[in-house]
Residue frames as qw, qx, qy, qz and C-alpha x, y, z in Angstrom:
[[0.488, -0.445, 0.005, -0.751, 16.48, 4.64, -5.92],
 [0.338, -0.064, -0.897, 0.279, 15.88, 2.98, -2.60],
 [0.548, -0.646, -0.316, -0.427, 12.92, 2.75, -0.36],
 [0.275, 0.348, -0.628, 0.639, 14.52, 3.81, 2.87],
 [0.228, 0.022, 0.704, -0.672, 11.45, 3.67, 5.20],
 [0.393, -0.305, -0.691, -0.525, 8.03, 2.03, 5.15],
 [0.251, 0.005, 0.642, -0.725, 5.22, 2.74, 7.55],
 [0.422, -0.178, -0.737, -0.496, 2.23, 0.58, 7.34],
 [0.371, -0.028, 0.646, -0.666, -0.91, -0.22, 9.51],
 [0.006, 0.281, 0.946, 0.163, -3.63, -2.72, 9.29],
 [0.412, -0.059, -0.053, -0.908, -7.26, -1.63, 8.60],
 [0.201, 0.193, 0.911, -0.303, -10.11, -3.50, 10.19],
 [0.456, 0.298, -0.055, -0.837, -12.95, -3.56, 7.79],
 [0.732, 0.247, 0.604, -0.197, -15.41, -5.70, 5.76],
 [0.683, 0.707, -0.068, -0.172, -13.92, -5.06, 2.34],
 [0.900, 0.254, -0.081, 0.345, -10.72, -6.06, 0.45],
 [0.156, 0.793, -0.333, 0.486, -8.68, -3.08, 1.95],
 [0.834, -0.390, -0.349, 0.173, -6.53, -4.54, 4.62],
 [0.589, -0.527, -0.085, 0.607, -3.99, -1.86, 5.17],
 [0.339, 0.927, 0.002, 0.162, -2.38, 1.49, 4.12],
 [0.778, -0.219, 0.051, 0.586, 1.24, 2.43, 3.87],
 [0.139, 0.978, -0.131, -0.089, 3.60, 5.32, 3.28],
 [0.883, 0.034, 0.073, 0.463, 7.06, 4.95, 1.80],
 [0.119, -0.910, 0.199, 0.343, 10.08, 7.16, 1.98],
 [0.855, 0.432, 0.061, 0.281, 12.37, 7.12, -1.04],
 [0.614, 0.377, -0.180, 0.669, 16.09, 7.93, -0.60],
 [0.426, -0.441, -0.448, 0.650, 15.41, 9.61, 2.72],
 [0.061, -0.195, 0.074, 0.976, 14.02, 12.70, 0.87],
 [0.445, -0.017, -0.374, -0.813, 10.58, 11.98, -0.78],
 [0.309, 0.090, 0.833, -0.450, 7.46, 10.50, 0.80],
 [0.415, -0.114, -0.607, -0.668, 4.50, 8.83, -0.92],
 [0.337, -0.005, 0.680, -0.651, 1.45, 8.44, 1.28],
 [0.716, 0.263, 0.243, -0.599, -1.81, 6.45, 0.92],
 [0.354, 0.242, -0.852, -0.300, -0.48, 3.28, -0.80],
 [0.793, -0.172, 0.180, -0.556, -3.38, 0.75, -0.29],
 [0.013, -0.253, 0.967, 0.020, -2.78, -2.82, 0.58],
 [0.721, 0.093, -0.080, -0.682, -5.54, -4.96, -0.98],
 [0.520, -0.075, 0.849, -0.054, -6.54, -8.64, -0.60],
 [0.523, 0.403, -0.393, -0.640, -6.91, -9.75, -4.20],
 [0.956, 0.114, -0.074, -0.261, -7.83, -13.16, -5.77],
 [0.839, 0.295, -0.362, 0.279, -4.10, -14.09, -5.80],
 [0.653, -0.326, -0.360, 0.582, -3.13, -12.71, -2.50],
 [0.173, -0.835, -0.187, 0.488, -2.04, -9.23, -1.31],
 [0.567, 0.403, 0.222, 0.683, -1.01, -6.44, -3.55],
 [0.231, -0.532, -0.219, 0.784, -0.25, -2.81, -3.31],
 [0.304, 0.769, 0.450, 0.337, -2.29, -0.18, -5.16],
 [0.409, 0.113, -0.040, 0.905, -0.82, 3.18, -5.74],
 [0.065, 0.500, 0.408, -0.761, -2.39, 6.48, -4.48],
 [0.140, 0.387, 0.696, 0.589, -5.24, 7.50, -6.74],
 [0.210, 0.254, 0.237, -0.914, -7.89, 10.18, -7.25],
 [0.400, 0.521, 0.751, -0.071, -11.50, 9.79, -8.31],
 [0.118, 0.011, 0.414, 0.902, -12.11, 11.55, -11.65],
 [0.417, 0.174, 0.114, -0.885, -15.34, 13.37, -12.53],
 [0.639, 0.168, -0.550, -0.511, -16.30, 10.47, -14.78],
 [0.887, -0.325, 0.136, -0.298, -16.06, 7.95, -11.87],
 [0.876, 0.279, -0.298, 0.259, -12.81, 6.37, -13.00],
 [0.619, -0.738, 0.127, 0.236, -9.73, 6.35, -10.71],
 [0.634, 0.674, -0.211, 0.315, -6.33, 7.69, -11.83],
 [0.786, -0.262, -0.183, 0.529, -3.01, 7.09, -10.12],
 [0.005, 0.997, -0.053, 0.050, -1.47, 10.28, -8.83],
 [0.140, -0.726, 0.672, 0.036, 1.91, 8.61, -8.23],
 [0.970, 0.026, 0.223, -0.094, 3.12, 5.34, -9.66],
 [0.495, -0.470, 0.570, 0.457, 6.34, 3.64, -10.71],
 [0.432, 0.619, -0.362, -0.547, 7.40, 3.87, -14.39],
 [0.537, 0.331, -0.748, -0.208, 8.55, 0.27, -14.76],
 [0.864, -0.235, -0.372, -0.245, 7.73, -3.17, -13.50],
 [0.669, 0.081, -0.535, 0.510, 10.97, -3.63, -11.56],
 [0.004, -0.269, 0.366, -0.891, 10.42, -0.55, -9.47],
 [0.681, -0.317, -0.149, -0.643, 6.77, -1.51, -8.88],
 [0.873, -0.141, -0.467, 0.018, 7.87, -5.00, -7.68],
 [0.451, 0.185, -0.503, 0.714, 10.57, -3.52, -5.40],
 [0.286, -0.311, 0.182, -0.888, 8.05, -1.12, -3.79],
 [0.807, -0.245, -0.240, -0.481, 5.48, -3.87, -3.34],
 [0.764, 0.010, -0.575, 0.293, 8.06, -6.27, -1.83],
 [0.227, 0.195, -0.476, 0.827, 9.14, -3.63, 0.72],
 [0.472, -0.277, 0.055, -0.835, 5.60, -2.60, 1.64],
 [0.865, -0.170, -0.361, -0.306, 4.29, -6.21, 1.94],
 [0.641, 0.090, -0.615, 0.451, 7.26, -7.29, 3.99],
 [0.020, -0.176, 0.452, -0.874, 6.70, -4.56, 6.50],
 [0.644, -0.207, -0.094, -0.731, 2.90, -5.13, 6.50],
 [0.840, -0.079, -0.530, -0.087, 3.39, -8.94, 7.13],
 [0.441, 0.104, -0.640, 0.620, 5.50, -8.18, 10.16],
 [0.320, -0.333, 0.172, -0.870, 2.69, -6.23, 11.77],
 [0.186, 0.059, 0.905, -0.378, 0.57, -7.95, 14.47],
 [0.130, -0.415, -0.792, -0.430, -2.77, -9.22, 13.46],
 [0.347, -0.296, 0.076, -0.887, -5.85, -7.24, 14.47],
 [0.099, -0.190, -0.944, 0.251, -7.65, -8.97, 17.23],
 [0.386, -0.411, -0.347, -0.749, -11.48, -8.53, 17.09],
 [0.060, -0.049, 0.757, -0.649, -13.05, -8.22, 20.48],
 [0.334, -0.421, -0.740, -0.404, -16.51, -9.83, 20.89],
 [0.234, -0.238, 0.374, -0.865, -18.97, -8.06, 23.11]]
């Protein structure tokens, strides 16, 4: 399996969410709404999830093993880090 395309964009907000991304796998399968989060130890990628009736969140798509998760995170963060910074305009 190969991540053949990553599309990412920065989010300007006041919380830990700093970006979102979509990945294409083997030019034939797309996963949208990967969230790029600023954590205590730096950036990490959270998989798409859905809020359950009890208030918990459950991933709707996720890697089965740590090697695949690391590969996806590396590709997403590399693309994200190449994006220009958001410039805040003061009025």
